[in-house]
MARBA-3410 file (N, C-alpha, C, O; in Angstrom, 1 decimal):
201
-13.7,-21.5,18.1,-14.4,-20.5,17.4,-13.6,-19.9,16.2,-12.4,-19.6,16.4 ~ -14.2,-19.8,15.1,-13.5,-19.3,14.0,-13.2,-17.8,14.0,-14.0,-17.0,14.5 ~ -12.1,-17.4,13.5,-11.7,-16.0,13.4,-11.6,-15.7,11.9,-10.9,-16.3,11.2 ~ -12.4,-14.7,11.5,-12.4,-14.4,10.0,-12.1,-12.9,9.9,-12.6,-12.1,10.6 ~ -11.2,-12.6,8.9,-10.9,-11.2,8.6,-11.5,-10.9,7.3,-11.4,-11.6,6.3
-12.3,-9.8,7.2,-12.9,-9.4,6.0,-12.4,-8.0,5.6,-12.5,-7.1,6.4 ~ -11.9,-7.8,4.4,-11.5,-6.5,3.9,-12.7,-5.9,3.2,-13.2,-6.4,2.2 ~ -13.2,-4.8,3.8,-14.4,-4.2,3.3,-14.0,-3.1,2.2,-14.9,-2.7,1.5 ~ -12.7,-2.7,2.2,-12.3,-1.8,1.1,-12.7,-0.3,1.3,-12.5,0.5,0.5 ~ -13.2,0.0,2.5,-13.6,1.4,2.7,-12.3,2.1,3.2,-11.3,1.5,3.5
-12.4,3.5,3.1,-11.2,4.3,3.4,-11.4,5.2,4.5,-12.5,5.8,4.7 ~ -10.4,5.4,5.3,-10.4,6.5,6.3,-9.1,7.2,6.1,-8.1,6.7,5.5 ~ -9.0,8.5,6.6,-7.9,9.3,6.3,-7.2,9.7,7.6,-7.9,10.1,8.5 ~ -5.9,9.4,7.7,-5.1,9.8,8.8,-3.7,10.0,8.4,-3.0,9.1,7.9 ~ -3.2,11.3,8.5,-1.9,11.6,7.9,-1.0,12.2,9.0,-1.5,12.9,9.9
0.3,11.9,8.9,1.3,12.6,9.7,1.5,14.0,9.1,1.3,14.2,7.9 ~ 1.9,14.9,10.0,2.1,16.3,9.5,3.5,16.4,8.8,4.4,15.7,9.1 ~ 3.5,17.2,7.7,2.4,18.0,7.2,1.5,17.2,6.3,2.0,16.4,5.5 ~ 0.2,17.3,6.4,-0.8,16.5,5.7,-1.1,17.1,4.4,-1.2,18.4,4.2 ~ -1.4,16.3,3.4,-1.9,16.8,2.1,-3.3,17.4,2.3,-4.0,17.0,3.2
-3.6,18.4,1.5,-4.8,19.1,1.7,-5.9,18.7,0.7,-7.1,19.1,0.8 ~ -5.6,17.9,-0.3,-6.6,17.5,-1.3,-7.5,16.4,-0.8,-7.0,15.4,-0.2 ~ -8.8,16.5,-1.0,-9.7,15.5,-0.4,-9.9,14.4,-1.4,-9.8,14.5,-2.6 ~ -10.3,13.2,-0.8,-10.6,12.1,-1.6,-12.1,12.2,-2.1,-12.9,12.5,-1.3 ~ -12.3,12.0,-3.4,-13.7,12.1,-3.9,-14.0,10.8,-4.6,-13.3,9.9,-4.5
-15.2,10.8,-5.1,-15.7,9.6,-5.8,-15.0,9.3,-7.1,-15.1,8.2,-7.6 ~ -14.3,10.3,-7.7,-13.6,10.1,-8.9,-12.1,10.4,-8.7,-11.8,11.0,-7.7 ~ -11.3,9.9,-9.6,-9.9,10.1,-9.5,-9.6,11.6,-9.3,-10.2,12.4,-10.0 ~ -8.7,11.9,-8.4,-8.5,13.4,-8.1,-7.6,14.1,-9.1,-7.5,15.3,-9.0 ~ -7.0,13.3,-10.0,-6.2,14.0,-11.0,-4.8,14.4,-10.5,-4.6,15.5,-10.1
-3.9,13.5,-10.5,-2.5,13.7,-10.0,-2.4,13.3,-8.5,-3.4,12.9,-7.9 ~ -1.2,13.5,-8.0,-1.0,13.1,-6.6,-1.7,14.1,-5.6,-2.0,15.2,-5.9 ~ -2.0,13.5,-4.4,-2.6,14.3,-3.4,-1.6,15.2,-2.7,-2.0,16.3,-2.2 ~ -0.4,14.9,-2.8,0.7,15.7,-2.2,2.0,15.3,-2.9,2.2,14.2,-3.4 ~ 2.9,16.3,-3.0,4.3,16.0,-3.6,5.3,16.7,-2.7,5.0,17.7,-2.0
6.5,16.2,-2.8,7.6,16.8,-2.0,8.9,16.9,-2.9,9.1,16.1,-3.8 ~ 9.7,17.9,-2.6,10.9,18.2,-3.4,11.9,17.1,-3.1,11.8,16.4,-2.0 ~ 12.8,16.9,-4.0,13.9,15.9,-3.8,14.6,16.1,-2.5,15.1,17.3,-2.3 ~ 14.8,15.1,-1.7,15.6,15.3,-0.4,14.8,15.9,0.7,15.4,16.1,1.8 ~ 13.6,16.3,0.5,12.8,17.0,1.6,12.2,16.1,2.6,12.1,16.6,3.8
11.9,14.9,2.3,11.1,14.1,3.2,11.5,12.6,3.1,11.1,11.9,2.2 ~ 12.3,12.2,4.0,12.7,10.8,4.0,11.6,9.8,4.3,10.8,10.1,5.2 ~ 11.5,8.7,3.5,10.5,7.7,3.8,10.8,7.0,5.2,11.9,6.6,5.4 ~ 9.8,6.9,6.0,10.1,6.2,7.3,10.6,4.8,7.1,10.1,4.1,6.2 ~ 11.5,4.5,7.9,12.2,3.1,7.8,11.2,2.1,8.5,10.5,2.4,9.4
11.3,0.9,7.9,10.6,-0.3,8.5,11.3,-1.5,8.0,11.9,-1.5,7.0 ~ 11.1,-2.6,8.7,11.5,-3.9,8.3,10.4,-4.9,8.6,10.1,-5.2,9.7 ~ 9.9,-5.5,7.5,8.9,-6.5,7.6,9.3,-7.8,6.9,10.5,-7.9,6.6 ~ 8.4,-8.7,6.7,8.8,-9.9,5.9,7.8,-10.0,4.7,6.7,-9.5,4.8 ~ 8.3,-10.6,3.6,7.4,-10.7,2.4,6.7,-12.0,2.4,6.7,-12.8,3.4
6.0,-12.3,1.3,5.2,-13.6,1.2,6.0,-14.8,1.3,5.5,-15.9,1.5 ~ 7.4,-14.7,1.1,8.3,-15.9,1.2,9.0,-15.9,2.5,9.9,-16.7,2.6 ~ 8.7,-15.0,3.4,9.4,-15.0,4.7,10.7,-14.3,4.7,11.5,-14.3,5.6 ~ 11.0,-13.6,3.6,12.2,-12.8,3.4,12.1,-11.4,3.9,11.0,-10.8,3.8 ~ 13.1,-10.8,4.5,13.1,-9.4,4.9,12.8,-8.5,3.8,13.3,-8.6,2.7
11.9,-7.5,4.1,11.7,-6.4,3.1,11.7,-5.1,3.8,11.1,-4.9,4.9 ~ 12.3,-4.1,3.2,12.4,-2.8,3.7,12.7,-1.8,2.6,13.2,-2.2,1.6 ~ 12.4,-0.5,2.9,12.7,0.5,1.9,14.2,0.7,1.8,14.7,0.9,0.7 ~ 14.9,0.6,2.9,16.4,0.8,2.9,17.1,-0.2,2.0,18.0,0.1,1.3 ~ 16.6,-1.5,2.1,17.2,-2.5,1.2,17.0,-2.3,-0.2,17.7,-2.8,-1.1
16.0,-1.5,-0.6,15.6,-1.2,-2.0,16.2,0.1,-2.5,15.9,0.5,-3.6 ~ 17.0,0.7,-1.6,17.6,2.0,-2.0,18.4,1.9,-3.3,19.1,0.9,-3.5 ~ 18.3,2.8,-4.2,18.9,2.7,-5.5,18.0,2.5,-6.6,18.3,2.6,-7.8 ~ 16.7,2.2,-6.2,15.6,2.1,-7.2,14.4,2.7,-6.6,14.2,2.8,-5.4 ~ 13.5,3.3,-7.5,12.2,3.8,-6.9,11.4,2.7,-6.3,11.5,1.5,-6.6
10.6,3.1,-5.3,9.8,2.2,-4.6,8.4,2.8,-4.4,8.2,4.0,-4.2 ~ 7.3,2.0,-4.6,6.0,2.4,-4.2,5.7,1.6,-2.9,5.7,0.4,-2.9 ~ 5.3,2.4,-1.9,4.9,1.8,-0.6,3.4,2.0,-0.5,2.9,3.2,-0.5 ~ 2.6,1.0,-0.6,1.2,1.1,-0.5,0.6,0.2,0.6,1.4,-0.6,1.2 ~ -0.6,0.4,0.9,-1.2,-0.2,2.1,-2.5,-1.0,1.7,-3.5,-0.3,1.3
-2.5,-2.3,1.8,-3.5,-3.1,1.2,-3.9,-4.2,2.1,-3.1,-4.8,2.9 ~ -5.2,-4.5,2.1,-5.8,-5.6,2.9,-5.8,-6.9,2.0,-6.4,-6.9,1.0 ~ -5.0,-7.9,2.4,-5.0,-9.1,1.6,-6.4,-9.8,1.4,-6.5,-10.6,0.4 ~ -7.3,-9.6,2.3,-8.6,-10.2,2.2,-9.6,-9.3,1.5,-10.8,-9.7,1.3 ~ -9.3,-8.1,1.1,-10.2,-7.1,0.5,-10.6,-7.6,-0.9,-9.7,-8.0,-1.6
-11.8,-7.5,-1.2,-12.3,-7.8,-2.6,-13.0,-6.7,-3.2,-13.9,-6.9,-4.1 ~ -12.7,-5.5,-2.7,-13.4,-4.3,-3.2,-12.4,-3.3,-3.8,-12.1,-3.5,-5.0 ~ -12.0,-2.3,-3.1,-11.1,-1.3,-3.6,-9.6,-1.8,-3.7,-8.9,-1.4,-4.7 ~ -9.1,-2.6,-2.8,-7.7,-3.0,-2.8,-7.3,-3.6,-4.1,-6.3,-3.3,-4.6 ~ -8.1,-4.6,-4.6,-7.7,-5.2,-5.9,-7.6,-4.2,-7.0,-6.8,-4.2,-7.9
-8.5,-3.2,-7.0,-8.5,-2.2,-8.1,-7.3,-1.3,-8.0,-6.7,-0.9,-9.0 ~ -7.0,-0.9,-6.7,-5.8,-0.1,-6.5,-4.5,-0.9,-7.0,-3.7,-0.3,-7.6 ~ -4.4,-2.1,-6.6,-3.3,-3.0,-7.0,-3.2,-3.0,-8.5,-2.1,-2.9,-9.1 ~ -4.3,-3.2,-9.2,-4.3,-3.3,-10.7,-3.9,-2.0,-11.3,-3.2,-2.0,-12.3 ~ -4.3,-0.9,-10.7,-3.9,0.4,-11.3,-2.4,0.6,-11.1,-1.7,1.1,-12.1
-1.9,0.3,-10.0,-0.5,0.4,-9.8,0.3,-0.5,-10.7,1.3,-0.1,-11.3 ~ -0.2,-1.7,-10.9,0.4,-2.7,-11.8,0.4,-2.2,-13.3,1.4,-2.3,-14.0 ~ -0.7,-1.5,-13.7,-0.8,-1.0,-15.0,0.3,0.1,-15.2,0.9,0.2,-16.3 ~ 0.5,0.9,-14.2,1.5,2.0,-14.2,2.9,1.3,-14.4,3.7,1.8,-15.2 ~ 3.1,0.2,-13.7,4.4,-0.4,-13.9,4.6,-1.0,-15.3,5.7,-0.9,-15.9
3.6,-1.6,-15.8,3.7,-2.2,-17.1,3.9,-1.2,-18.2,4.5,-1.6,-19.3 ~ 3.6,0.0,-18.0,3.8,1.1,-19.0,5.2,1.5,-19.1,5.6,2.3,-20.0 ~ 6.1,1.1,-18.1,7.4,1.6,-18.0,8.4,0.5,-18.5,8.1,-0.7,-18.5 ~ 9.5,0.9,-19.1,10.5,-0.1,-19.4,10.9,-0.9,-18.2,10.9,-0.4,-17.1 ~ 11.3,-2.2,-18.4,11.6,-3.1,-17.3,12.6,-2.5,-16.3,12.5,-2.6,-15.1
13.6,-1.9,-16.9,14.7,-1.4,-16.0,14.3,-0.2,-15.2,14.9,0.2,-14.2 ~ 13.2,0.5,-15.6,12.7,1.7,-14.9,11.6,1.4,-13.9,11.1,2.3,-13.2 ~ 11.1,0.2,-13.8,10.0,-0.2,-12.9,10.4,-0.1,-11.5,11.4,-0.7,-11.1 ~ 9.6,0.5,-10.6,9.9,0.5,-9.2,9.6,-0.8,-8.6,8.8,-1.6,-9.1 ~ 10.1,-1.0,-7.4,9.7,-2.1,-6.5,8.4,-1.6,-5.9,8.2,-0.4,-5.7
7.5,-2.6,-5.6,6.3,-2.3,-4.8,6.3,-3.1,-3.5,6.4,-4.3,-3.5 ~ 6.1,-2.3,-2.4,5.9,-3.0,-1.1,4.5,-2.8,-0.7,4.2,-1.6,-0.3 ~ 3.7,-3.8,-0.6,2.3,-3.7,-0.2,2.2,-4.1,1.3,2.2,-5.3,1.6 ~ 2.2,-3.1,2.1,2.1,-3.3,3.6,0.7,-3.7,3.9,-0.3,-3.0,3.6 ~ 0.6,-4.9,4.6,-0.7,-5.4,4.9,-1.4,-4.5,6.0,-0.7,-4.0,7.0
-2.7,-4.3,5.9,-3.4,-3.6,6.9,-4.4,-4.5,7.7,-5.2,-4.1,8.5 ~ -4.2,-5.8,7.4,-5.1,-6.8,8.0,-4.3,-8.0,8.5,-3.9,-8.9,7.8 ~ -4.0,-7.9,9.8,-3.1,-9.0,10.4,-3.8,-10.4,10.3,-3.2,-11.4,10.4 ~ -5.1,-10.4,10.2,-5.9,-11.6,10.1,-5.8,-12.3,8.7,-6.2,-13.4,8.5 ~ -5.3,-11.5,7.8,-5.2,-12.0,6.4,-3.8,-12.3,5.9,-3.6,-12.4,4.7
-2.8,-12.4,6.8,-1.4,-12.4,6.4,-0.9,-13.8,6.2,0.3,-14.0,6.0 ~ -1.7,-14.8,6.2,-1.3,-16.2,5.9,-0.7,-16.2,4.5,-1.2,-15.6,3.6 ~ 0.3,-17.1,4.3,0.9,-17.1,3.0,0.0,-17.5,1.9,0.1,-17.1,0.7 ~ -1.0,-18.4,2.2,-2.0,-18.8,1.2,-2.8,-17.6,0.6,-3.0,-17.5,-0.6 ~ -3.1,-16.7,1.5,-3.9,-15.5,1.1,-3.0,-14.6,0.2,-3.5,-14.1,-0.8
-1.8,-14.4,0.6,-0.9,-13.5,-0.1,-0.6,-14.1,-1.5,-0.6,-13.4,-2.5 ~ -0.4,-15.4,-1.6,-0.1,-16.0,-2.9,-1.3,-16.0,-3.8,-1.3,-15.8,-5.0 ~ -2.5,-16.2,-3.1,-3.7,-16.1,-3.9,-3.9,-14.8,-4.5,-4.4,-14.7,-5.7 ~ -3.6,-13.7,-3.8,-3.8,-12.4,-4.3,-2.8,-12.2,-5.5,-3.2,-11.5,-6.5 ~ -1.6,-12.7,-5.4,-0.7,-12.6,-6.5,-1.2,-13.2,-7.8,-1.2,-12.6,-8.9
-1.9,-14.3,-7.6,-2.4,-15.0,-8.8,-3.7,-14.3,-9.3,-3.8,-14.0,-10.5 ~ -4.6,-14.1,-8.4,-5.9,-13.5,-8.8,-5.8,-12.1,-9.4,-6.4,-11.7,-10.3 ~ -4.9,-11.3,-8.7,-4.7,-9.9,-9.1,-3.7,-9.8,-10.3,-3.5,-8.7,-10.8 ~ -3.0,-10.9,-10.6,-2.0,-11.0,-11.7,-0.9,-9.9,-11.5,-0.7,-9.2,-12.4 ~ -0.4,-9.9,-10.3,0.6,-8.9,-10.0,2.0,-9.2,-10.6,2.3,-10.4,-10.8
2.7,-8.2,-10.9,4.0,-8.3,-11.6,5.1,-8.7,-10.5,4.8,-8.6,-9.3 ~ 6.2,-9.2,-11.0,7.3,-9.7,-10.0,7.8,-8.6,-9.1,8.4,-8.9,-8.1 ~ 7.6,-7.4,-9.5,8.1,-6.3,-8.7,7.4,-6.1,-7.4,7.9,-5.4,-6.5 ~ 6.3,-6.8,-7.2,5.5,-6.7,-6.0,6.0,-7.6,-4.9,6.4,-8.7,-5.2 ~ 6.0,-7.1,-3.7,6.3,-7.9,-2.5,5.3,-7.4,-1.4,5.1,-6.2,-1.2
4.8,-8.4,-0.7,4.0,-8.1,0.5,4.9,-7.7,1.7,6.1,-8.1,1.7 ~ 4.4,-6.9,2.6,5.1,-6.6,3.8,4.2,-6.9,5.0,3.2,-6.2,5.2 ~ 4.5,-8.0,5.7,3.6,-8.5,6.8,4.5,-8.6,8.0,5.7,-8.6,8.0 ~ 3.8,-8.7,9.2,4.4,-8.8,10.4,3.4,-9.0,11.5,2.2,-9.3,11.3 ~ 3.8,-8.8,12.8,2.9,-8.8,13.9,2.1,-7.6,13.9,2.3,-6.6,13.2
1.0,-7.6,14.7,0.2,-6.5,14.9,1.0,-5.2,15.3,0.8,-4.2,14.7 ~ 1.9,-5.4,16.3,2.6,-4.2,16.7,3.6,-3.7,15.7,3.8,-2.5,15.5 ~ 4.2,-4.6,14.9,5.1,-4.2,13.9,4.4,-3.5,12.8,4.9,-2.4,12.3 ~ 3.3,-4.0,12.4,2.5,-3.3,11.3,1.9,-2.0,11.8,1.9,-1.0,11.1 ~ 1.5,-1.9,13.0,0.9,-0.7,13.6,1.9,0.4,13.6,1.6,1.6,13.3
3.2,0.1,13.8,4.3,1.1,13.8,4.4,1.7,12.4,4.6,2.9,12.2 ~ 4.3,0.8,11.4,4.5,1.2,10.0,3.3,2.1,9.6,3.4,3.2,9.0 ~ 2.1,1.7,10.0,0.9,2.4,9.6,1.0,3.8,10.2,0.7,4.8,9.6 ~ 1.4,3.9,11.5,1.5,5.2,12.2,2.6,6.1,11.5,2.3,7.3,11.3 ~ 3.7,5.5,11.2,4.8,6.3,10.6,4.4,6.9,9.2,5.0,7.9,8.8
3.5,6.2,8.5,3.1,6.7,7.2,1.8,7.4,7.3,1.2,7.7,6.2 ~ 1.2,7.6,8.5,0.0,8.3,8.6,-1.2,7.6,8.1,-2.2,8.2,7.6 ~ -1.2,6.2,8.1,-2.2,5.4,7.6,-3.2,5.0,8.7,-2.7,4.4,9.7 ~ -4.4,5.3,8.6,-5.4,4.9,9.6,-5.9,3.5,9.3,-6.3,3.2,8.2 ~ -6.0,2.7,10.4,-6.6,1.4,10.2,-7.6,1.2,11.4,-7.3,1.3,12.6
-8.8,0.8,11.0,-9.9,0.6,12.0,-10.4,-0.8,11.9,-10.8,-1.2,10.8 ~ -10.4,-1.6,13.0,-10.9,-2.9,13.0,-12.2,-3.0,13.8,-12.2,-2.6,14.9 ~ -13.2,-3.4,13.1,-14.5,-3.6,13.8,-14.8,-5.1,13.9,-14.8,-5.8,12.9 ~ -14.9,-5.5,15.2,-15.1,-7.0,15.4,-16.6,-7.2,15.8,-17.2,-6.5,16.6 ~ -17.2,-8.2,15.1,-18.6,-8.6,15.4,-18.7,-10.1,15.3,-17.9,-10.8,14.7
-19.8,-10.6,15.7,-20.2,-12.0,15.6,-21.3,-12.1,14.6,-22.3,-11.4,14.7 ~ -21.1,-13.0,13.6,-22.2,-13.3,12.6,-22.4,-14.8,12.6,-21.5,-15.5,12.3 ~ -23.6,-15.2,13.0,-23.9,-16.6,13.1,-22.9,-17.4,14.0,-22.5,-18.5,13.6 ~ -22.5,-16.7,15.1,-21.5,-17.4,16.0,-20.1,-17.3,15.5,-19.2,-17.9,16.2 ~ -19.8,-16.7,14.4,-18.4,-16.6,13.9,-17.9,-15.2,14.2,-18.6,-14.2,13.9
-16.7,-15.0,14.8,-16.1,-13.7,15.0,-15.5,-13.2,13.7,-14.7,-13.9,13.0 ~ -16.0,-12.0,13.3,-15.6,-11.4,12.0,-14.9,-10.1,12.3,-15.4,-9.3,13.1 ~ -13.8,-9.9,11.6,-13.0,-8.6,11.7,-13.2,-7.8,10.4,-12.7,-8.3,9.4 ~ -13.8,-6.7,10.5,-13.9,-5.9,9.3,-12.9,-4.8,9.3,-12.7,-4.1,10.4 ~ -12.1,-4.6,8.2,-11.0,-3.7,8.2,-11.4,-2.5,7.4,-11.8,-2.6,6.2
-11.2,-1.3,7.9,-11.4,0.0,7.2,-10.0,0.7,7.3,-9.4,0.8,8.4 ~ -9.5,1.2,6.2,-8.2,1.8,6.2,-8.0,2.8,5.2,-8.8,3.0,4.2 ~ -7.0,3.6,5.4,-6.6,4.6,4.4,-6.0,4.0,3.2,-5.1,3.1,3.3 ~ -6.5,4.3,2.0,-6.0,3.8,0.7,-5.0,4.7,0.2,-5.3,5.7,-0.5 ~ -3.7,4.5,0.5,-2.6,5.4,0.1,-1.5,4.7,-0.6,-1.2,3.5,-0.3
-0.8,5.4,-1.5,0.4,4.8,-2.1,1.4,6.0,-2.2,1.2,7.0,-2.8 ~ 2.6,5.7,-1.6,3.7,6.7,-1.6,4.7,6.3,-2.7,5.0,5.1,-2.8 ~ 5.1,7.3,-3.5,6.2,7.1,-4.4,7.5,7.6,-3.7,7.6,8.7,-3.3 ~ 8.5,6.7,-3.6,9.8,6.9,-3.0,10.9,6.9,-4.0,10.9,5.9,-4.8 ~ 11.7,7.9,-4.0,12.8,7.9,-5.1,14.0,7.1,-4.7,14.0,6.4,-3.7
15.0,7.1,-5.6,16.1,6.2,-5.5,16.9,6.4,-4.2,17.6,5.5,-3.7 ~ 16.8,7.6,-3.7,17.6,8.0,-2.5,16.8,7.7,-1.2,17.3,8.0,-0.1 ~ 15.6,7.2,-1.3,14.8,6.9,-0.1,14.0,8.0,0.4,13.6,8.0,1.5 ~ 13.7,9.0,-0.5,12.8,10.1,-0.1,11.5,10.0,-0.7,11.3,9.7,-1.9 ~ 10.4,10.4,0.0,9.1,10.4,-0.5,9.0,11.6,-1.5,9.5,12.7,-1.3
8.3,11.3,-2.6,8.2,12.4,-3.6,6.7,12.6,-4.0,6.4,13.7,-4.4 ~ 5.8,11.7,-3.8,4.4,11.9,-4.1,3.6,10.9,-3.3,4.0,9.8,-2.9 ~ 2.3,11.4,-3.0,1.4,10.5,-2.3,0.1,10.5,-3.2,-0.4,11.5,-3.6 ~ -0.4,9.3,-3.5,-1.6,9.1,-4.2,-2.6,8.5,-3.3,-2.4,7.5,-2.5 ~ -3.8,9.1,-3.3,-5.0,8.6,-2.5,-6.0,8.0,-3.5,-6.2,8.6,-4.5
-6.6,6.9,-3.1,-7.6,6.3,-3.9,-8.9,7.2,-3.9,-9.3,7.7,-2.8 ~ -9.5,7.4,-5.1,-9.2,6.8,-6.4,-8.2,7.6,-7.1,-8.2,8.8,-7.1 ~ -7.3,6.9,-7.8,-6.3,7.6,-8.7,-6.2,6.8,-10.0,-6.7,5.7,-10.1 ~ -5.5,7.4,-11.0,-5.4,6.7,-12.3,-4.0,6.2,-12.5,-3.0,6.7,-11.9 ~ -3.9,5.1,-13.2,-2.5,4.6,-13.5,-1.7,5.6,-14.3,-0.5,5.6,-14.1
-2.3,6.4,-15.2,-1.6,7.3,-16.0,-0.9,8.4,-15.1,0.2,8.8,-15.3 ~ -1.6,8.8,-14.0,-1.1,9.8,-13.1,0.1,9.2,-12.3,1.1,9.9,-12.2 ~ 0.0,8.0,-11.9,1.1,7.4,-11.2,2.3,7.2,-12.2,3.5,7.5,-11.8 ~ 2.0,6.8,-13.4,3.1,6.7,-14.4,3.8,8.0,-14.6,5.1,8.0,-14.6 ~ 3.1,9.1,-14.7,3.7,10.4,-14.9,4.6,10.8,-13.8,5.8,11.2,-14.0
4.2,10.5,-12.6,5.0,10.9,-11.4,6.2,10.0,-11.3,7.3,10.4,-10.9 ~ 6.1,8.7,-11.7,7.2,7.8,-11.7,8.3,8.3,-12.7,9.5,8.2,-12.4 ~ 7.8,8.7,-13.8,8.8,9.2,-14.8,9.5,10.5,-14.3,10.7,10.7,-14.6 ~ 8.8,11.3,-13.6,9.4,12.6,-13.1,10.5,12.3,-12.1,11.5,13.0,-12.0 ~ 10.3,11.3,-11.2,11.3,11.0,-10.2,12.4,10.1,-10.6,13.4,10.0,-10.0
12.2,9.5,-11.8,13.2,8.7,-12.4,13.5,7.4,-11.6,14.4,6.7,-12.0
END
């Protein structure tokens, strides 16, 4: 029987304390949903693998800014738009100032290398992007530590088992020392992300 993962692109909200107080609306919220002072909030550690099977972690990227975002590789709705806006923010910065991007998968059913590479091509992502994939338990620990909610609804359609993924659309900006400085919730603008990246240097 076939197993199919479908990214529906819907959002749910689940945050670790202290939680940001600004609500997600139908339009860009104008700036980050939450910000933190330098050194106030260390980004949770994790170690996953990227689309090439290489280890990826925030700790290994220390010394440069990092965007940690949460994306469904099979989503064809909001996730590609979020990726494109983050990519636009990167393109607006000088090459030396561009952060690394770690896109943590929220869909264990979509983590095959072919899916990840297809997204790179179709979404035209810059080289700064790396996927973060792993087992269900590994990914669940990362989702929990970043306050990201993931809901899997399983159903059968014409005899095929389908997994629909609903998740929090979040992007954290992490500074060079490994501390969270801003959280963006979808929908957001590339210009707002760019401004925050310039502020954290």
